[in-house]
N, C-alpha and C positions, 0 to 999 in steps of 0.2 A: 250643882245642877240636879243631881239625883234626888236630893232632899227637897228641892223646889217642886219637882215633878210629882213626887209622892204627896207633898203637902196639897198641891192643887187637885190631885185625884181625890184625896180625902174630902176636900171642900166640895167637889162636885157631887160626891156620893151623899154628903150631908144635905146639900141643897135639894137633891132629888128626893131624899126621904122626907125632908121638911115639906116640900110641895105636895107630895103624896099624902102626907098626914093632914095637911091643911084641907085638901079636897075630901078626904074621908071623914074627918071629924067636925070641921067647922066651915062647911060650904057657905052657910048663910052669913058668916062673920068675915069672909074674905071677899074683897072686891076684885073686879077684873083688872083694875089698874095695878094692884099688888101682884097679881099673877103674871101680868105682862112684864113688869119690872124684874121679877125673879127669873123669868124666861130669858130676858136680855142678858142678865148677869151670867146665867148658865152658858149661853152661847159665847160670851166673851171669854169665860174660863176655858171652854173647849178649844177655842182658837189659840189661846196662849199655850195650852198643853201641846197641841199639835205642832205649833211652830217650834217650841222648845225641843220636842222629840226629834223633829226633822233636823234641826241644827246640830243636835247631839250625834245623830247618825252620820251626817256629813263630816263632822269634826273627827269622828272615829275612823271613817273611811279615808280621809285625807292623811291621817296619822299612819295608817297601814300602808298607803301608797308611798309615803315618804320613807317608811322603814324598808320596804322591799323594792324601792326604786321603780315603781310602776306608774305610768301616766294614764289616768282615766278621766275623761271629760263627762261630767254628768249631763244627761239630756235635759233640756229645758221643758218645762211643762207647757204643752200647747194650749192655746186659747180655743175654747169651744166657739165654733162659728154659729152665729145667730141665723136661724132659718127665717127667711122673709117670704112672704106671699105677695104676689103682684096681681093686680086686677086690671083687665083690659079696659082702657078708657075709650069712651065713645067720642069720635071726632066729628060726627055728623052735625052736632049743634054749633060747631065753630064756624060753619059757613055763613051763618046768619049774623055773626058778630062783626061789625064794621069798625075799623080803627083808621085814624088819619095819621100817616107816618111821614115825617119829614126828615128826621135824623134818628133812626131807631137804633137801639142797642144791638139788634140782630144784624145790622149791617145792610139794611135796605133803605134807600133814600127815595122817597116818593115826592116829587115836585109837580106831579100832574094833577089834573082836576078829578081824577078817578080816586075814589076811596077804596083802598085795598082791604079785602077781607082778611081775617086772621089766618085763614088757610093759605091765601095767596102770599101773604107776608112770610109765613113759615116756609113756603115753597121756594121763594126767592132767596131766603136766608141760607139755604143749603149751599150756596156758593157756585163758582164757575166750574169747579172740578167734579161736581155731582153729576152722575150719569143715571138717568132713569132706566129701569130694567126693561129690555126689549121684550115685548109680549109674544113675539113670534120669532122662530129660528130662521135665519137667513142662510139656507144651505149653500147658495152660490158663494157668499162671502166666506163661509166656513171652508169650503173646498179650495177657494183661492188662497186662504191663509195656510191651509195644509200643504198645498203645492209649493208655496214659498218656503215653508219649513223644510220640506224634503230637499229643495234646491240648496238651501243653506248647509244642510248636513252633507250633501254630496260634494259641494264645493270645498267644504272644510276637509273632507276625507281626501279629495283629489290633490289639493295644494299643500296639505300637511303630512301626507304619507311619506315616510322616509326622511323627513327634515329634522335636523338636529335642533331641538328647541333651545339649546344653550348658545347657539350661534348668534353673533351680533349682527350678521348681515341680513337675517330674515326680517322682512317687514320694513325695509328701508327704501322701497321703491319710491320714485318721485311721483307725486300725485299729479294727475293731468285732468284738464277740463275736457270731458268727453261724455258721450251718452253711456249709460250703464249697460253692461252686457246682459243679454238674456240667455246665454249659453248655459246648458246644464250637462254635467258629466253623465255618461251612459250608465245604465244599470249593469250589474254583474261584476263590478270591480271589487266589491267587498260583500261577501255573502251574509255576514252578520248584520251589516247595515241594511241590506235588501230585506232580510227577514224581519228586522225591526220596523222598517217603514211599511212593509206589507201588513204586519199585525196592526199598526196604527190605522192604516186605511180601512181594514176590516172592522175595527172598532167604531170608526166614524160612520161607515156605511150601515152598520147594524144598530146604530144609536137611534132610539126613539124618544123624542122629547116628551116630558111629562105634560099631561093636559093641564095640570095645575102649576102655574108659574108664580113663585113667591115674589110679589111685586114690592119694591122698596118705596112705593108711593101708595097712599090710601086712595080710596075711590073719590073722595072729595078733593084730594090733591091732583088727581088725574083730571077731574073736571075743571079745577082752577087752572091747570096748565093749558087745557084747550081754550078756555076763555081768554087767557092772556095772549095766546098765539093768534087768535082770531079777532082780537080787538084792534082795529085799525086807527083808533084815536090816540093810542099811546105808543111810545117807542121805549124799549128796554135795552140799555147799554151798560157795560161794565164801567165803573168809574175810572178816571185816569189815575194811575199810580195807586191802585187799591183793588181789593178783591170783591167789593160790594157791587150790587146792581143799583142802577138809577132809573127810575120811571119818569118819563117826560111826556108832555103833550106832543103829538105829532106836529101840530102847527108851530109850537115853540122850537122844536128840533129843526124844522125846515127853515124857520126864520133866522136862527143863529147861524145855520150853515150858509144861507144865502148872503148874510152880512159878510162872511169871510170870503166867499167866492166872488163877490162884487168888488173886491179889492183889486183894482186894475194894475197895481204895482206888482202883484204876485201872479194873478191869473188873467187869462184872456179867453174870450169865447171863440170857439171854432165854428165855422159855418157848417161843417160836416164832420163825420167820424174819420179821423186820420190814421186809424189803426193799420189799414192796408198800406198806406204810404210809409209808415214807420217800419213795417215788416220789410218792404222793398229796400229802404235805406239801410237797415241792418244787414240784409243780404249783400248789398254792395260793399259795405265795410268788410264783411267776412271774406268776400271774394278778393278784395284788394290785399288784405293781409295774407291770404293764402298764396296769392301770386307773388308777393314780395318775400315769401318764406318766413314770415313772422309766426305763423301757426301751421299746424299740420292739417291733414284732411279730416281726422277724427274731431278735432276742435272746431273746425269750420262747420262740420255737420251738426255738432252740438249747438252752435250758436244760431243756426238757421232752421232747426227742426223743432217739432212740438206744436201743439195747438196754442193759439194766442187768443186773448180777449182784452177788452178795454179795461184800464185800471179803474179801481173803485174808490170813491171818496166817501168818508164818513167821519164823524166827530165823536170824541169821548168827553163826557162832562167832568169838570174839575170841582170836586166837592171840598177840596182842601183850600180853596181860594175864595175870596169875596165875590159876590155876585156883581154883574155889570150894572150899567145905569138903568136898564129896563127891569131889573130884578130877576134876571135869568142867570143860570149857572154859566160860567165861562167854559169854553170847550177847547179841546186840542184837535186840530184838523189832522187827519191821517189819510194818506193816499196809498192804498194797497196795490202794489205792482205784481202780485202773484199771477203768473200766466200772461203778463203783458209782453209786448214784443221786445222790450229792452231788459227783461228780467235776466236772461242768461248772459247777455252782454255785460250787464252790471256785475253779475257774479264773476265773470272773467276778469274785469278790471279790478274788482275788490281783491281777488285772489293774489294779484301781484302788487297792488298798492298798499294793502293792509300791513304786510311785514315791514315795508319801508317807512310807513308812517309811525310805527312803534319805535323807530330809532330816533325820532326827533326829540329834543330836550323838553319840548312843551307837551309831549304826549302824556295823558292821564287816562288810565284804563277805567277805573271806577273809584268809589269812595274809599275802599280799602287801600288802593294804590296811593291816593293822595295822603292818607294817614301815614303810610310807610315813608313817603317822601318827607313829610313834616318831621317824623321821628328821626330820620337820618340827619336832618338839618339841626335838630335839637342836640343830637349826640356830638356835633362838632363844637359845641360850646354856646355860651350866651350870644344872643343876637345883638346887632347894633341898635343902640337906643333910638336912632333915627329911622329904623325900619318899622313898617306896620303891615299887618296882614289883613287883607280884605277880599271880598268876593263880589263878583258882578253877575247879574242875571240878565241875559239879553232876551228881550221880548220877541218871540217868533223868529229865532235865530236862523233856521233853515230857509223859510220864505224870504227873509230880509237879506240874506247873503247874496251879493252880486255874483252871478255865475261866472263871468269873465275873470273877476278877481279870484274866485275860488279855484278856477282852472289854472290860473297863473301861479297861485301858491302851491298847488299840487305839482306842477311842472318843475318849479324851482326846488321843491323838496326832493323829488325823484332825481333830478340832476345832481343835487348835493350828496345824497346817500349813495348813488351809484359811483360817483367819482371819488368819494372819500374811502380810502382803503382801510382806515382805522375802524370804520363801522361795518365793514363787510363781514358777512357770515355765510352760512350754507344756503341762504335763501336765494333762489335764482333771480336774475334780473328780469324785468319785464321784457317779453319778446317783441313788444311793439315799439314803434318810435314814439317818443314823448309827444310829438306834435299830433299824434293820433287823438289825444284828448281834445 
């Protein structure tokens, strides 16, 4: 190894002297190609010498470590990071570029007559979870959130002070259907907590928002957002079973919705708003259950309190299925019962029915659950050759399900699970009579 290194060093010195002599004595006789060739050879010889010397040093160091029983890990040579310079791109010109989008890679489906600009397409491609930066600070909402934060801390200190966290009995209280309490523990129980909350309140009170707010939308995107919100000729909805937005003509959206609502087997037209009558009916049910001792006063108050409103109907376009006979996207009808008169009553019934329904042999939670069931069947051995696995897709299963038949099935399932002692667990039985359904 040492002889090779010395030989290469001599060669390098000879090449250097030769190149210098050529430049001094015979510049006119030497071409640039010859000089570049000699330079490349010189660089190659330098690289070989450096590599050989480095290997020799590592071999010698490893020999010494083995001799003296010392473990040393040589540090790796770090790669030099390449510095990059970025230039700010102007987005103002993109507003004038029009593109027709029907199934874009960005996840925006435009089936309307409106030609989306590139800025509008970029805005919609941000998805459902994107939240534009608020341009003004809402001090009322900020103080409301701060008060809720204070209450959570005081409740945690009140109910967890002096409790053994290793105890198994903590947190096993039976959940009840009732209105949420608004009680807050008094101040002065914990001086450290009071000092902390007071400091937080002072920081919030003295906070002055900056005049310049870093917006996560450009000016042209803000303008595109206003244009899309104010355009009454289009309807923008999230696709069914997907994260993308779908842009439709308002007339097409109303037409497909009316085709579904005109189905007399599922819907019927009321001559007037029956929200008030429904509220009175729910109040009578709660009063009867309270009188018979099926529920307590707190549950009855929960079922009959709160502001109510009429349920809302809307549709979600299905981009994963073929279009209908008119060339429009098929839709999934949805009735949102948030705030409706029967919302809390439905929550009450679901609280007691859901655990019982999970005990049925036909219950399937989700796709993962069915895969686990199939795997358990496969572990039992090969299937019978006369068996076959198939799936069935029911069109509009919930609107097509007869209500009386569904209620009868729920009644039988409840009676079977309640009377079967082998399937009984810690879940409480429904406090209401099955005939209540």
